[in-house]
C-alpha positions as a printed NumPy array, in Angstrom:
array([[  0.   ,   0.   ,   0.   ],
       [  1.487,   3.371,  -1.035],
       [  1.618,   6.43 ,   1.212],
       [ -1.302,   8.209,  -0.505],
       [ -3.596,   5.211,  -0.001],
       [ -2.451,   4.886,   3.615],
       [ -3.094,   8.57 ,   4.323],
       [ -6.538,   8.355,   2.679],
       [ -7.476,   5.357,   4.789],
       [ -6.262,   7.111,   7.946],
       [ -8.287,  10.221,   7.064],
       [-11.432,   8.189,   6.431],
       [-10.943,   6.441,   9.757],
       [-10.724,   9.787,  11.56 ],
       [-13.851,  11.01 ,   9.775],
       [-15.746,   7.92 ,  10.874],
       [-14.737,   8.483,  14.508],
       [-15.714,  12.145,  14.302],
       [-19.135,  11.322,  12.801],
       [-19.626,   8.724,  15.496],
       [-18.865,  11.232,  18.244],
       [-21.15 ,  13.868,  16.719],
       [-23.981,  11.352,  16.594],
       [-23.643,  10.312,  20.211],
       [-23.112,  13.866,  21.402],
       [-26.803,  14.611,  21.003],
       [-27.961,  11.324,  22.558],
       [-26.141,  11.669,  25.901],
       [-28.38 ,  11.878,  28.928],
       [-28.139,  14.734,  31.409],
       [-26.525,  12.624,  34.109],
       [-23.732,  11.65 ,  31.74 ],
       [-22.994,  15.321,  31.106],
       [-23.008,  16.034,  34.852],
       [-20.509,  13.243,  35.458],
       [-18.254,  14.661,  32.762],
       [-18.365,  18.127,  34.298],
       [-17.388,  16.714,  37.707],
       [-14.468,  14.835,  36.17 ],
       [-13.273,  17.979,  34.373],
       [-13.439,  20.067,  37.551],
       [-11.503,  17.393,  39.436],
       [ -8.808,  17.317,  36.728],
       [ -8.459,  21.125,  36.719],
       [ -8.188,  21.179,  40.517],
       [ -5.467,  18.562,  40.303],
       [ -3.548,  20.692,  37.837],
       [ -3.848,  23.716,  40.12 ],
       [ -2.57 ,  21.751,  43.12 ],
       [  0.235,  20.272,  41.045],
       [  1.367,  23.689,  39.85 ],
       [  1.422,  25.011,  43.396],
       [  3.416,  22.003,  44.571],
       [  5.901,  22.468,  41.736],
       [  6.33 ,  26.133,  42.656],
       [  7.059,  25.132,  46.237],
       [  9.735,  22.739,  45.052],
       [ 11.333,  25.462,  42.911],
       [ 11.312,  28.339,  45.385],
       [ 11.511,  26.49 ,  48.707],
       [  9.048,  26.514,  51.593],
       [  7.857,  29.922,  52.735],
       [  8.697,  30.299,  56.419],
       [  6.036,  31.541,  58.758],
       [  8.11 ,  34.571,  59.696],
       [  9.155,  35.464,  56.135],
       [ 12.435,  34.672,  54.445],
       [ 14.595,  36.621,  56.892],
       [ 14.658,  36.554,  60.649],
       [ 16.291,  39.25 ,  62.735],
       [ 18.222,  38.351,  65.866],
       [ 19.579,  40.773,  68.397],
       [ 23.366,  40.878,  68.592],
       [ 24.475,  41.905,  72.072],
       [ 28.067,  42.924,  72.767],
       [ 29.435,  43.82 ,  76.174],
       [ 29.152,  47.584,  76.785],
       [ 27.674,  48.007,  73.316],
       [ 24.134,  48.966,  72.325],
       [ 22.184,  46.209,  70.64 ],
       [ 21.87 ,  46.22 ,  66.876],
       [ 20.084,  43.93 ,  64.478],
       [ 22.133,  41.468,  62.434],
       [ 20.069,  40.066,  59.593],
       [ 20.283,  36.296,  59.289],
       [ 19.246,  34.54 ,  56.066],
       [ 17.044,  31.592,  56.972],
       [ 15.704,  30.171,  53.729],
       [ 15.496,  26.396,  54.107],
       [ 18.037,  24.212,  52.309],
       [ 19.965,  27.314,  51.17 ],
       [ 17.414,  27.848,  48.396],
       [ 16.731,  31.321,  47.055],
       [ 13.27 ,  32.82 ,  47.131],
       [ 11.378,  35.142,  44.868],
       [  9.839,  37.078,  47.772],
       [ 11.375,  40.449,  46.95 ],
       [  9.156,  42.279,  49.433],
       [ 10.555,  40.243,  52.345],
       [ 14.131,  40.915,  51.212],
       [ 13.442,  44.635,  50.882],
       [ 11.737,  44.832,  54.269],
       [ 14.628,  43.151,  56.042],
       [ 17.611,  44.78 ,  54.325],
       [ 16.425,  48.31 ,  53.438],
       [ 17.186,  49.694,  56.939],
       [ 20.85 ,  48.73 ,  56.375],
       [ 21.075,  50.979,  53.307],
       [ 21.986,  54.566,  54.152],
       [ 22.393,  57.787,  52.184],
       [ 25.902,  59.219,  51.95 ],
       [ 26.091,  62.998,  51.521],
       [ 29.55 ,  64.328,  50.726],
       [ 30.477,  67.999,  50.72 ],
       [ 33.435,  69.627,  48.999],
       [ 34.468,  73.221,  49.598],
       [ 33.877,  75.469,  46.618],
       [ 36.863,  77.105,  44.998],
       [ 36.887,  80.957,  45.024],
       [ 34.77 ,  82.447,  42.297],
       [ 32.54 ,  79.413,  42.058],
       [ 29.214,  79.254,  40.294],
       [ 27.64 ,  81.724,  42.695],
       [ 30.857,  83.611,  43.517],
       [ 30.874,  82.103,  47.033],
       [ 34.373,  81.041,  48.053],
       [ 33.129,  79.659,  51.38 ],
       [ 30.31 ,  77.549,  50.011],
       [ 30.112,  73.787,  49.771],
       [ 29.101,  71.513,  46.94 ],
       [ 27.205,  68.365,  47.88 ],
       [ 26.744,  64.999,  46.211],
       [ 24.884,  61.898,  47.335],
       [ 25.264,  58.159,  47.076],
       [ 24.424,  55.065,  49.058],
       [ 26.181,  52.941,  51.667],
       [ 25.73 ,  49.682,  53.587],
       [ 25.984,  49.28 ,  57.365],
       [ 27.678,  45.917,  57.894],
       [ 29.563,  45.749,  61.201],
       [ 29.899,  47.293,  64.636],
       [ 32.833,  47.086,  67.035],
       [ 33.081,  48.904,  70.342],
       [ 31.706,  52.375,  69.732],
       [ 32.12 ,  52.309,  65.953],
       [ 29.599,  51.492,  63.247],
       [ 31.142,  50.657,  59.863],
       [ 29.745,  51.488,  56.436],
       [ 31.033,  50.469,  53.001],
       [ 30.411,  52.58 ,  49.914],
       [ 32.039,  53.489,  46.595],
       [ 35.177,  55.632,  46.664],
       [ 33.78 ,  57.934,  43.982],
       [ 30.865,  58.745,  46.327],
       [ 33.213,  60.384,  48.863],
       [ 36.096,  61.336,  46.568],
       [ 37.431,  64.854,  47.248],
       [ 34.999,  65.514,  50.082],
       [ 35.732,  67.698,  53.108],
       [ 32.77 ,  66.492,  55.125],
       [ 30.61 ,  63.377,  55.004],
       [ 27.16 ,  62.868,  56.487],
       [ 25.222,  59.624,  56.776],
       [ 21.434,  59.704,  56.697],
       [ 19.704,  56.611,  58.075],
       [ 16.442,  55.224,  56.776],
       [ 14.376,  56.876,  59.526],
       [ 16.016,  60.267,  58.933],
       [ 18.759,  60.405,  61.573],
       [ 21.779,  62.311,  60.218],
       [ 25.29 ,  62.003,  61.667],
       [ 28.825,  62.892,  60.616],
       [ 31.118,  60.076,  59.443],
       [ 34.87 ,  59.84 ,  58.953],
       [ 36.816,  57.973,  56.289],
       [ 38.804,  55.021,  57.66 ],
       [ 40.387,  54.383,  54.277],
       [ 39.662,  53.696,  50.639],
       [ 40.931,  51.837,  47.598],
       [ 40.924,  54.03 ,  44.513],
       [ 41.702,  51.025,  42.281],
       [ 38.648,  49.062,  43.398],
       [ 36.407,  52.134,  43.937],
       [ 35.62 ,  51.226,  47.525],
       [ 35.678,  53.184,  50.798],
       [ 34.97 ,  52.339,  54.433],
       [ 33.419,  54.899,  56.793],
       [ 33.107,  54.96 ,  60.565],
       [ 30.414,  56.494,  62.773],
       [ 30.74 ,  57.114,  66.503],
       [ 27.788,  55.214,  67.99 ],
       [ 27.478,  57.821,  70.749],
       [ 25.981,  60.027,  68.043],
       [ 23.221,  57.452,  67.644],
       [ 22.169,  57.423,  71.276],
       [ 18.604,  56.158,  71.554],
       [ 18.636,  55.026,  67.92 ],
       [ 20.785,  51.894,  68.076],
       [ 17.824,  49.545,  68.24 ],
       [ 16.934,  50.76 ,  64.726],
       [ 20.371,  50.003,  63.243],
       [ 20.485,  46.974,  60.98 ],
       [ 23.654,  45.211,  59.795],
       [ 23.47 ,  43.644,  56.348],
       [ 24.85 ,  40.102,  55.909],
       [ 27.537,  39.473,  53.3  ],
       [ 27.096,  36.52 ,  50.97 ],
       [ 29.527,  34.712,  48.671],
       [ 29.842,  36.247,  45.206],
       [ 31.765,  33.186,  44.005],
       [ 28.633,  31.037,  44.218],
       [ 26.214,  33.216,  42.242],
       [ 25.006,  32.011,  38.871],
       [ 23.809,  33.732,  35.733],
       [ 20.019,  33.898,  35.694],
       [ 19.448,  33.946,  39.448],
       [ 17.486,  36.653,  41.248],
       [ 19.193,  39.997,  41.877],
       [ 17.708,  42.754,  44.05 ],
       [ 19.234,  46.236,  44.132],
       [ 18.555,  48.63 ,  47.015],
       [ 19.862,  52.177,  47.08 ],
       [ 19.014,  55.845,  47.245],
       [ 18.849,  57.171,  43.688],
       [ 18.653,  60.951,  43.409],
       [ 19.23 ,  61.457,  47.128],
       [ 17.362,  60.791,  50.398],
       [ 14.014,  61.747,  48.88 ],
       [ 14.084,  58.381,  47.093],
       [ 15.744,  56.412,  49.895],
       [ 15.46 ,  52.62 ,  49.964],
       [ 14.392,  52.317,  46.342],
       [ 14.131,  48.634,  45.402],
       [ 14.595,  47.254,  41.907],
       [ 14.871,  43.624,  40.861],
       [ 16.092,  41.543,  37.977],
       [ 18.577,  38.763,  37.4  ],
       [ 22.323,  38.218,  37.304],
       [ 22.985,  38.885,  33.609],
       [ 26.699,  38.085,  33.434],
       [ 29.831,  37.663,  35.56 ],
       [ 33.434,  38.866,  35.349],
       [ 32.609,  41.843,  33.158],
       [ 35.37 ,  44.28 ,  32.226],
       [ 34.166,  47.858,  31.819],
       [ 36.319,  50.336,  29.939],
       [ 35.458,  53.93 ,  30.853],
       [ 38.233,  55.959,  29.248],
       [ 41.918,  55.688,  28.525],
       [ 42.748,  56.007,  32.229],
       [ 39.992,  53.975,  33.821],
       [ 38.95 ,  50.343,  33.522],
       [ 37.157,  47.988,  35.92 ],
       [ 37.259,  44.202,  35.857],
       [ 35.427,  41.223,  37.383],
       [ 32.15 ,  43.111,  37.773],
       [ 28.705,  41.55 ,  38.179],
       [ 26.264,  42.581,  35.45 ],
       [ 22.552,  42.813,  36.264],
       [ 19.407,  44.117,  34.605],
       [ 18.077,  45.391,  37.964],
       [ 17.8  ,  49.157,  37.509],
       [ 20.784,  51.018,  38.983],
       [ 20.585,  54.806,  38.794],
       [ 22.728,  57.761,  39.906],
       [ 22.711,  57.724,  43.71 ],
       [ 22.562,  53.918,  43.828],
       [ 26.364,  53.9  ,  43.93 ],
       [ 27.486,  52.129,  47.093],
       [ 24.131,  50.423,  47.62 ],
       [ 23.568,  46.684,  47.863],
       [ 23.048,  44.041,  45.22 ],
       [ 21.37 ,  41.12 ,  46.975],
       [ 20.728,  37.489,  46.17 ],
       [ 17.502,  35.594,  46.832],
       [ 18.57 ,  34.964,  50.425],
       [ 18.855,  38.662,  51.199],
       [ 22.661,  38.555,  51.324],
       [ 24.886,  41.277,  49.864],
       [ 26.682,  39.839,  46.84 ],
       [ 27.809,  43.118,  45.291],
       [ 28.307,  46.854,  45.794],
       [ 26.295,  48.72 ,  43.154],
       [ 28.281,  51.153,  41.023],
       [ 26.024,  53.371,  38.932],
       [ 29.139,  55.234,  37.807],
       [ 29.823,  52.41 ,  35.365],
       [ 26.442,  52.508,  33.682],
       [ 26.242,  53.93 ,  30.162],
       [ 23.266,  56.285,  30.187],
       [ 22.566,  55.39 ,  26.556],
       [ 21.853,  51.77 ,  27.456],
       [ 18.861,  50.322,  29.294],
       [ 18.929,  47.252,  31.5  ],
       [ 22.682,  47.099,  32.094],
       [ 24.033,  47.805,  35.565],
       [ 27.169,  46.684,  37.356],
       [ 28.291,  45.828,  40.878],
       [ 31.617,  45.083,  42.551],
       [ 31.616,  41.457,  43.818],
       [ 31.378,  41.332,  47.604],
       [ 34.275,  38.872,  47.923],
       [ 36.491,  41.417,  46.209],
       [ 35.101,  44.17 ,  48.437],
       [ 35.734,  42.166,  51.606],
       [ 39.464,  42.069,  50.868],
       [ 39.546,  45.863,  50.727],
       [ 37.382,  46.179,  53.841],
       [ 39.671,  43.904,  55.861],
       [ 42.773,  45.88 ,  54.883],
       [ 41.122,  49.214,  55.697],
       [ 39.865,  48.034,  59.087],
       [ 43.337,  46.786,  59.927],
       [ 45.268,  49.843,  58.753],
       [ 42.793,  52.681,  59.449],
       [ 45.128,  54.932,  57.49 ],
       [ 42.397,  57.285,  56.349],
       [ 43.992,  57.311,  52.91 ],
       [ 44.353,  55.257,  49.757],
       [ 45.384,  51.648,  50.405],
       [ 45.697,  50.804,  46.711],
       [ 49.47 ,  50.805,  46.897],
       [ 50.175,  50.756,  50.625],
       [ 51.46 ,  47.173,  50.425],
       [ 53.621,  47.885,  47.399],
       [ 56.843,  47.071,  49.283],
       [ 55.765,  43.467,  49.648],
       [ 53.979,  43.043,  46.335],
       [ 55.253,  41.552,  43.138],
       [ 56.902,  44.205,  40.985],
       [ 57.462,  43.943,  37.239],
       [ 59.741,  46.987,  37.098],
       [ 58.251,  49.188,  34.398],
       [ 56.849,  52.694,  34.263],
       [ 53.85 ,  52.772,  31.962],
       [ 51.119,  54.897,  30.458],
       [ 47.921,  54.212,  28.54 ],
       [ 47.789,  54.403,  24.752],
       [ 47.387,  58.002,  23.614],
       [ 46.343,  59.31 ,  20.218],
       [ 49.983,  60.026,  19.358],
       [ 51.058,  56.502,  20.335],
       [ 48.203,  55.023,  18.316],
       [ 49.105,  57.113,  15.269],
       [ 52.73 ,  55.962,  15.43 ],
       [ 52.154,  52.296,  16.331],
       [ 48.637,  51.424,  15.197],
       [ 47.925,  49.858,  18.629],
       [ 44.523,  50.741,  20.065],
       [ 45.064,  48.986,  23.391],
       [ 47.867,  47.938,  25.722],
       [ 50.288,  49.865,  27.926],
       [ 53.227,  51.877,  26.674],
       [ 56.572,  51.401,  28.484],
       [ 58.13 ,  54.772,  29.317],
       [ 60.976,  53.405,  31.448],
       [ 62.427,  50.116,  32.737],
       [ 63.736,  49.942,  36.326],
       [ 67.305,  48.611,  36.694],
       [ 67.723,  45.168,  38.329],
       [ 64.015,  44.416,  37.797],
       [ 62.448,  41.376,  36.202],
       [ 61.437,  43.523,  33.233],
       [ 65.053,  44.475,  32.549],
       [ 66.137,  40.878,  33.023],
       [ 63.565,  39.742,  30.461],
       [ 64.74 ,  42.29 ,  27.911],
       [ 61.745,  44.639,  28.003],
       [ 62.649,  48.089,  26.645],
       [ 61.309,  51.626,  26.725],
       [ 58.951,  52.123,  23.802],
       [ 57.627,  48.546,  23.954],
       [ 53.871,  48.003,  24.249],
       [ 52.621,  45.266,  26.58 ],
       [ 49.493,  43.742,  25.067],
       [ 49.151,  40.579,  27.19 ],
       [ 50.246,  38.993,  30.474],
       [ 50.05 ,  35.217,  30.836],
       [ 47.753,  35.151,  27.822],
       [ 45.297,  37.723,  29.259],
       [ 44.632,  40.794,  27.152],
       [ 46.004,  43.98 ,  28.732],
       [ 43.555,  46.708,  27.763],
       [ 45.206,  49.493,  29.751],
       [ 47.248,  50.363,  32.83 ],
       [ 44.438,  49.458,  35.233],
       [ 44.244,  45.916,  33.866],
       [ 48.04 ,  45.598,  34.153],
       [ 47.864,  46.594,  37.824],
       [ 44.967,  44.213,  38.468],
       [ 46.944,  41.265,  37.083],
       [ 50.097,  42.182,  38.998],
       [ 48.051,  42.594,  42.174],
       [ 47.124,  38.911,  42.04 ],
       [ 50.673,  37.758,  41.205],
       [ 53.184,  36.542,  43.768],
       [ 56.837,  37.343,  44.29 ],
       [ 58.767,  34.563,  42.581],
       [ 56.241,  34.071,  39.782],
       [ 57.324,  34.37 ,  36.148],
       [ 55.045,  36.301,  33.801],
       [ 54.749,  35.585,  30.101],
       [ 54.72 ,  39.095,  28.657],
       [ 53.344,  39.752,  25.163],
       [ 55.256,  42.666,  23.605],
       [ 54.865,  44.775,  20.452],
       [ 58.212,  46.294,  19.464],
       [ 58.109,  48.275,  16.252],
       [ 56.476,  45.798,  13.841],
       [ 57.598,  42.734,  15.779],
       [ 55.561,  40.563,  18.151],
       [ 57.615,  39.128,  21.034],
       [ 56.933,  36.887,  24.009],
       [ 59.276,  37.451,  26.957],
       [ 59.451,  35.759,  30.357],
       [ 59.836,  38.206,  33.246],
       [ 60.477,  37.06 ,  36.838],
       [ 58.754,  39.045,  39.58 ],
       [ 60.688,  40.431,  42.532],
       [ 59.367,  42.452,  45.453],
       [ 59.228,  46.207,  45.091],
       [ 61.39 ,  46.646,  48.18 ],
       [ 64.142,  44.364,  46.854],
       [ 64.295,  46.296,  43.566],
       [ 64.238,  49.71 ,  45.198],
       [ 66.997,  48.726,  47.64 ],
       [ 69.312,  48.258,  44.672],
       [ 68.732,  51.689,  43.164]])
C-alpha cells in the first residue's frame, strides 16, 4: 500500500470516529454530562494543586516569619543592633522580593559628601560647599564604631561626610580608608551620636559572590537621586559575571557583576542582593552607560571584603591601593595608557606603553625596553594600565610572567620574573 492510499485510509478512519462522536453527542443523557463536568473540575483542581506544589519545590518553603529573621546581637558595653540572618530552608533562594526589601532596606543609608567650593565658584561664594549623594551599607559594629562600606567615587574629594539613616537620623562620618583602584571606601560612625537610635540600626549580611550564577534573582537597594528616594528597590537577574568595563583611557574595571536590575545615579554604594537577602555586590552606577537600558554593574562582595579587611586593619584614612607595594610583586616598568599620538605611530589601540624600565628588575632581566607596548600577560589581554595593575596585584613574588610585547612591527613573548618592590628599590 502506497503512502497516498495509507493517508486516505487514515483520514477516512478519523472522519468515521468524528461522525460517530457527533452522533452520540446529542444522545447523551443529562446525568452523563453532569458526570463529565465533575471529572473535568476534578482534573483542573489537580492541575492547580500540582502547579502550586511544583512552585514550592522550585522556590523552597515559605517560612512563617518570612524569608529573613532578625536576631539581636548583644556585645558587652555596646548597644544592641540587628544582624540580619538569612534563613531560607536548604539554602534555596526565594522570589519574595518584598521580604528581602523589608529586612535589608534599613541597612542601606544615604551618603552625603560635601566639597568646599573654589573661590569664584558658580555663585561667587568662596566659602560655600558643593554636595553629592550616594548610598552605603551598614555591615559591622565594634566597640563604639559602626562601619559602612560605599564606593570611593561617592566620597572622593569631600571635606565632610554625612550619613542619613532610613528613619532620617543624620550624623557625621569619617573615612577610615579607601581603595581608589577598586572604587571602595569604608566609613566609621561614633555610635554615641546614635544614642537612643541603636535599636533601629540593621547590619546587612555578606554573601559569597563566588557562588552566584547567571540567571538567578538579583535585588538592588539604594538611594537614587538622594534621600528623597531612599530605599528604592529594583529587581532583575544576574545577567553576566566577570565583566570588564572600559570607561576611558585612564579607567577600567574588571570582574564586575552585570545585572538588569535598575541602577541609577545615587545607587552607587548600595547593595546588590541574592535571593537569600545577602549582599553579593556593591552597586556602582558610575559604570552605567546612560545610553543603554537594562545594564548595571556591581563590585563582587568577595572582592570588596578584601579591601574592607585591609582598611579596618590599617585605618590609614587614605588610599590603600598601593600601601602594600613594598611586599607586592613588581614587574619593574613605568607605563602609560595608549594616547592618540602613540596610536598614530604604532597602530595599537590597546595595551600599555613602556616609558621606562627599572634597573635590576624582572622587566630588565627579560629584555623589556622603553617604547615597547605590553598587550598581554600570561595570555590575558592587557587593555590598559588598570588591567596591568589588576593582574600584577594577584601575582606573587617569585612568579614568572609571560609578557606579550609589540616592538616596532615585531611581536615578542618574553618571560619576566617578579621580585618584590622593596628588593628592587633597595638596589637603586
